[in-house]
VEXTORDREN-457827 format. One line per 3 residues: number of its first residue (from 1); their letters; for each residue x, z, y of C-alpha. Coordinates in Angstrom, 1 decimal. Example, Ala and Ser with C-alpha at 12.3 -4.5 7.8 and 13.67 -1.06 7.14 Angstrom:
2
1 = as = 12.3/7.8/-4.5 ~ 13.7/7.1/-1.1
//
This chain:
320
1 = xxx = 29.4/-8.8/12.5 ~ 26.8/-6.0/12.1 ~ 23.2/-7.1/12.1
4 = xxx = 21.3/-6.7/15.4 ~ 19.1/-3.6/15.6 ~ 15.4/-3.1/15.9
7 = xxx = 14.3/-0.8/18.7 ~ 14.3/2.8/17.4 ~ 15.7/1.8/14.0
10 = xxx = 19.5/1.8/14.6 ~ 22.1/3.1/12.1 ~ 22.4/6.1/14.4
13 = xxx = 18.7/6.8/14.1 ~ 18.8/6.4/10.3 ~ 21.7/8.8/10.0
16 = xxx = 19.9/11.3/12.3 ~ 16.9/11.0/10.0 ~ 19.0/11.7/7.0
19 = xxx = 20.2/15.0/8.5 ~ 16.7/15.9/9.7 ~ 14.9/15.4/6.4
22 = xxx = 17.7/16.7/4.1 ~ 16.1/20.1/3.6 ~ 12.9/18.6/2.5
25 = xxx = 13.6/15.6/0.2 ~ 15.6/14.8/-2.9 ~ 18.7/12.6/-3.0
28 = xxx = 17.4/10.4/-5.9 ~ 19.6/9.1/-8.7 ~ 21.1/5.6/-8.8
31 = xxx = 21.7/4.7/-12.5 ~ 23.1/1.7/-14.2 ~ 21.2/-0.2/-16.9
34 = xxx = 23.2/-2.2/-19.5 ~ 19.9/-3.6/-20.9 ~ 18.9/-5.0/-17.5
37 = xxx = 22.4/-6.2/-16.9 ~ 22.2/-8.4/-19.9 ~ 18.7/-9.6/-18.9
40 = xxx = 19.8/-10.5/-15.4 ~ 23.4/-11.5/-15.9 ~ 24.8/-9.0/-13.4
43 = xxx = 25.5/-5.3/-13.1 ~ 22.1/-3.7/-12.5 ~ 21.4/-0.3/-11.0
46 = xxx = 18.0/1.4/-10.7 ~ 17.3/3.5/-7.6 ~ 15.0/6.1/-9.1
49 = xxx = 12.9/6.9/-6.1 ~ 10.0/7.6/-8.3 ~ 11.7/11.0/-8.9
52 = xxx = 11.3/11.8/-5.2 ~ 9.1/14.7/-4.2 ~ 5.4/13.6/-4.3
55 = xxx = 6.5/10.7/-6.6 ~ 7.5/8.1/-4.0 ~ 9.8/7.2/-1.0
58 = xxx = 7.0/8.0/1.5 ~ 8.1/11.6/2.1 ~ 11.3/10.3/3.8
61 = xxx = 9.4/8.6/6.7 ~ 6.7/11.3/6.8 ~ 9.1/14.1/7.2
64 = xxx = 11.2/12.3/9.8 ~ 8.2/11.7/11.9 ~ 6.5/15.1/11.4
67 = xxx = 9.7/17.3/11.7 ~ 9.8/16.5/15.4 ~ 6.3/17.8/15.9
70 = xxx = 5.3/21.4/16.7 ~ 3.9/23.7/14.0 ~ 0.1/23.6/14.1
73 = xxx = -0.1/20.0/15.1 ~ -3.1/18.1/13.7 ~ -1.9/14.9/12.0
76 = xxx = -3.9/12.0/10.6 ~ -2.9/9.2/8.3 ~ -4.3/6.2/6.5
79 = xxx = -3.3/5.6/2.9 ~ -4.2/4.2/-0.5 ~ -2.2/7.0/-2.2
82 = xxx = 1.5/7.6/-1.7 ~ 1.6/8.0/2.0 ~ -1.4/10.4/1.8
85 = xxx = 0.5/12.7/-0.6 ~ 3.6/12.5/1.6 ~ 1.8/13.5/4.8
88 = xxx = -0.2/16.2/3.0 ~ 3.0/17.7/1.4 ~ 4.9/17.5/4.7
91 = xxx = 2.0/19.1/6.6 ~ 2.0/22.1/4.2 ~ 5.8/22.6/4.5
94 = xxx = 5.8/22.2/8.3 ~ 2.6/24.3/8.9 ~ 0.4/21.5/10.2
97 = xxx = -3.1/20.4/9.5 ~ -3.5/16.9/7.9 ~ -6.6/14.7/7.6
100 = xxx = -6.1/11.6/5.5 ~ -8.5/8.6/5.5 ~ -8.5/6.9/2.1
103 = xxx = -10.5/4.1/0.5 ~ -13.3/5.3/-1.8 ~ -11.7/3.2/-4.5
106 = xxx = -8.6/5.3/-4.5 ~ -7.7/6.5/-8.1 ~ -8.5/10.1/-8.9
109 = xxx = -4.9/11.0/-9.5 ~ -4.0/10.2/-5.9 ~ -7.0/12.1/-4.5
112 = xxx = -6.3/15.1/-6.6 ~ -2.7/15.3/-5.6 ~ -3.4/14.8/-1.9
115 = xxx = -6.0/17.6/-2.0 ~ -3.6/19.7/-4.0 ~ -1.1/19.6/-1.2
118 = xxx = -3.8/20.9/1.2 ~ -4.9/17.9/3.2 ~ -8.5/17.1/4.1
121 = xxx = -9.6/13.7/2.7 ~ -12.1/11.4/4.3 ~ -13.2/8.6/2.0
124 = xxx = -14.1/5.3/3.6 ~ -15.4/2.0/2.4 ~ -12.4/-0.1/3.4
127 = xxx = -8.9/0.3/4.7 ~ -9.9/-1.2/8.0 ~ -12.5/1.5/8.4
130 = xxx = -9.8/4.1/7.7 ~ -7.6/2.8/10.5 ~ -10.6/2.7/12.9
133 = xxx = -11.5/6.4/12.2 ~ -7.8/7.5/12.4 ~ -7.5/5.8/15.8
136 = xxx = -10.6/7.8/16.9 ~ -9.0/11.0/15.7 ~ -5.9/10.3/17.8
139 = xxx = -8.1/10.0/20.8 ~ -9.4/13.4/19.9 ~ -5.9/14.9/20.1
142 = xxx = -4.4/14.3/16.6 ~ -1.1/12.6/16.0 ~ -1.0/9.5/13.8
145 = xxx = 1.6/9.3/11.1 ~ 1.5/5.6/10.5 ~ 2.4/4.4/7.0
148 = xxx = 4.9/1.8/8.3 ~ 4.4/0.8/12.0 ~ 6.5/3.6/13.5
151 = xxx = 10.3/3.5/14.2 ~ 10.6/7.2/13.1 ~ 8.9/6.4/9.8
154 = xxx = 11.0/3.2/9.3 ~ 14.2/5.2/10.0 ~ 13.2/7.8/7.5
157 = xxx = 12.7/5.2/4.8 ~ 16.1/3.7/5.8 ~ 17.8/6.8/4.5
160 = xxx = 17.2/5.4/1.0 ~ 19.5/2.5/1.9 ~ 22.2/4.9/3.1
163 = xxx = 22.1/6.6/-0.3 ~ 22.5/3.3/-2.2 ~ 25.6/2.3/-0.3
166 = xxx = 27.1/5.7/-0.3 ~ 27.1/5.6/-4.1 ~ 27.5/1.8/-4.6
169 = xxx = 29.3/0.4/-1.5 ~ 30.0/-2.9/-3.3 ~ 26.3/-3.6/-3.9
172 = xxx = 25.6/-7.3/-3.5 ~ 21.8/-7.5/-3.8 ~ 18.9/-5.1/-3.3
175 = xxx = 15.4/-5.9/-4.4 ~ 12.7/-3.9/-2.6 ~ 8.9/-3.8/-2.7
178 = xxx = 6.8/-4.6/0.4 ~ 3.5/-3.2/1.3 ~ 3.3/-2.8/5.1
181 = xxx = 7.1/-3.4/5.2 ~ 8.4/-0.1/6.4 ~ 10.6/0.5/3.4
184 = xxx = 12.0/-3.0/3.4 ~ 12.7/-2.8/7.1 ~ 14.4/0.6/6.9
187 = xxx = 16.5/-0.2/3.9 ~ 17.5/-3.5/5.4 ~ 18.4/-1.9/8.7
190 = xxx = 20.7/0.6/7.0 ~ 22.3/-1.7/4.5 ~ 22.9/-4.6/6.8
193 = xxx = 24.5/-2.3/9.4 ~ 26.9/-1.0/6.8 ~ 27.4/-4.1/4.7
196 = xxx = 26.4/-7.3/6.6 ~ 27.0/-9.5/3.6 ~ 24.5/-7.7/1.3
199 = xxx = 21.4/-9.6/0.4 ~ 18.0/-8.0/0.6 ~ 15.1/-9.6/-1.3
202 = xxx = 11.5/-8.6/-0.8 ~ 8.7/-8.6/-3.4 ~ 4.9/-8.5/-3.2
205 = xxx = 2.2/-9.0/-5.8 ~ -0.6/-11.7/-5.6 ~ -3.4/-10.2/-3.7
208 = xxx = -1.1/-7.8/-1.8 ~ 1.0/-10.5/-0.1 ~ 0.4/-9.7/3.6
211 = xxx = 4.1/-10.2/4.4 ~ 4.4/-13.6/2.6 ~ 1.3/-14.8/4.5
214 = xxx = 2.7/-13.4/7.8 ~ 5.9/-15.3/7.2 ~ 4.0/-18.5/6.6
217 = xxx = 1.9/-18.0/9.7 ~ 4.7/-16.7/11.9 ~ 2.7/-13.6/12.9
220 = xxx = 0.8/-10.8/11.1 ~ -2.4/-11.8/9.4 ~ -5.2/-9.7/7.9
223 = xxx = -5.9/-9.8/4.2 ~ -8.3/-8.1/1.8 ~ -6.0/-6.6/-0.8
226 = xxx = -7.1/-7.3/-4.5 ~ -3.9/-6.6/-6.4 ~ -3.7/-3.8/-9.0
229 = xxx = -0.6/-2.7/-7.1 ~ -2.8/-0.6/-4.8 ~ 0.1/1.0/-3.0
232 = xxx = 1.2/-2.4/-1.8 ~ -2.3/-3.0/-0.4 ~ -1.7/-2.9/3.4
235 = xxx = -4.3/-5.1/5.1 ~ -1.5/-6.5/7.3 ~ 2.1/-6.0/8.3
238 = xxx = 3.2/-5.2/11.8 ~ 5.1/-7.2/14.4 ~ 8.1/-4.8/13.8
241 = xxx = 8.2/-5.1/10.1 ~ 7.7/-8.8/10.2 ~ 10.6/-9.2/12.6
244 = xxx = 12.8/-7.1/10.3 ~ 11.9/-9.3/7.3 ~ 12.5/-12.5/9.3
247 = xxx = 15.8/-11.2/10.5 ~ 17.3/-9.5/7.5 ~ 15.7/-10.5/4.2
250 = xxx = 16.7/-13.6/2.2 ~ 13.1/-14.2/1.2 ~ 9.9/-12.6/-0.2
253 = xxx = 9.0/-13.3/-3.8 ~ 5.3/-13.0/-4.8 ~ 4.7/-12.2/-8.4
256 = xxx = 1.5/-11.8/-10.5 ~ -0.1/-8.6/-11.5 ~ 0.5/-9.5/-15.1
259 = xxx = 4.2/-9.9/-14.4 ~ 4.3/-6.5/-12.7 ~ 2.6/-4.8/-15.6
262 = xxx = 4.9/-6.5/-18.1 ~ 7.9/-5.3/-16.1 ~ 6.4/-1.8/-16.0
265 = xxx = 6.1/-1.7/-19.8 ~ 9.6/-2.9/-20.2 ~ 11.0/-0.3/-17.9
268 = xxx = 9.0/2.4/-19.7 ~ 10.1/1.3/-23.2 ~ 13.7/0.5/-22.5
271 = xxx = 14.7/2.5/-19.4 ~ 12.4/5.5/-20.1 ~ 10.8/5.5/-16.6
274 = xxx = 7.1/5.1/-15.8 ~ 6.8/3.3/-12.5 ~ 3.8/2.0/-10.5
277 = xxx = 3.1/-1.7/-10.6 ~ 4.2/-1.7/-6.9 ~ 7.7/-0.6/-8.1
280 = xxx = 8.0/-2.5/-11.4 ~ 7.4/-5.7/-9.5 ~ 11.0/-5.6/-8.4
283 = xxx = 12.0/-6.4/-11.9 ~ 9.5/-9.2/-12.1 ~ 11.0/-10.6/-8.9
286 = xxx = 14.6/-10.1/-10.1 ~ 13.8/-12.3/-13.2 ~ 13.0/-15.1/-10.8
289 = xxx = 16.0/-14.4/-8.5 ~ 18.5/-14.2/-11.4 ~ 20.1/-17.6/-10.5
292 = xxx = 21.1/-16.1/-7.2 ~ 22.9/-13.1/-8.7 ~ 26.6/-13.1/-9.4
295 = xxx = 28.1/-11.9/-12.7 ~ 30.3/-9.4/-10.7 ~ 27.8/-8.6/-8.0
298 = xxx = 25.9/-5.3/-8.5 ~ 22.1/-5.7/-8.1 ~ 19.9/-2.7/-7.1
301 = xxx = 16.3/-2.5/-8.0 ~ 14.4/0.1/-6.0 ~ 11.8/1.8/-8.1
304 = xxx = 10.0/3.2/-5.1 ~ 7.2/5.1/-6.8 ~ 5.8/6.5/-10.0
307 = xxx = 2.3/7.7/-9.2 ~ 0.6/5.8/-11.9 ~ -2.0/7.3/-14.2
310 = xxx = -1.6/6.8/-17.9 ~ -5.3/6.0/-18.1 ~ -4.7/3.0/-15.9
313 = xxx = -1.9/1.8/-18.0 ~ -4.1/2.0/-21.1 ~ -6.9/0.2/-19.3
316 = xxx = -4.7/-2.6/-18.2 ~ -3.2/-3.0/-21.7 ~ -6.7/-3.1/-23.2
319 = xx = -8.0/-5.7/-20.8 ~ -8.4/-9.2/-22.3
//
């Protein structure tokens, strides 16, 4: 029996999103890895969403939300990096004006890319301050493009799930990163609607584990993110994304920063892709999940982003 739907995140809504954003986004490759297959004891496929425009999945949700708005609309967003670039890029394509509130600690490569796409950046001390100022901008007539707590954004991210099952309809397991939960919610909504027996596994890093803590508490909780996986650093999840995870995911694994960096290096050396820690953590989680995988059941690791500075990689490797 098909999984129940979240309001505004039906299979129909996700298919409509796929048609709406098709002119603006890439259909990213799904490639097999014999090396990872031997490591995990199952056929393994990598969804290379790090090759998406702006370097992450975020453009899917941003375009699905923003393509319904009129040209000239003033939009605002809050982001530690990837969502900022997505909104800035979409605003340029769709002839809108974007203002993005970002933590002052955001790495320079994210700031440079966001400015390069034409957005105005406002630096703030903390992500909570960013949300407060964005809310004030909405009161002044701007439209918020939320990074995850919006059915249109979630449906846009769900198009990634459609692509996976279109190319690999027999997929048995999907491992997906969780920040605020929009990607996991969208992918799960799409995959469970098309293949109810598929298993979706979430992953966070220590210090960016807002979803794991929300699951333990039974409701969203606020955290102060400390993980190096900055793009997983949502201060909290939403009621909608928590419900999606409770309903559709097998569980959420929380891995260390060190495990995420080790997985990042392995993917770079053996699979020739440079991911973010927020994406490489899916491999770290898959190592733990290996006993659940079946020898004939294809496993998909979603590599959701690749906006990682080489200088950061060198710094992490040099750290004691």
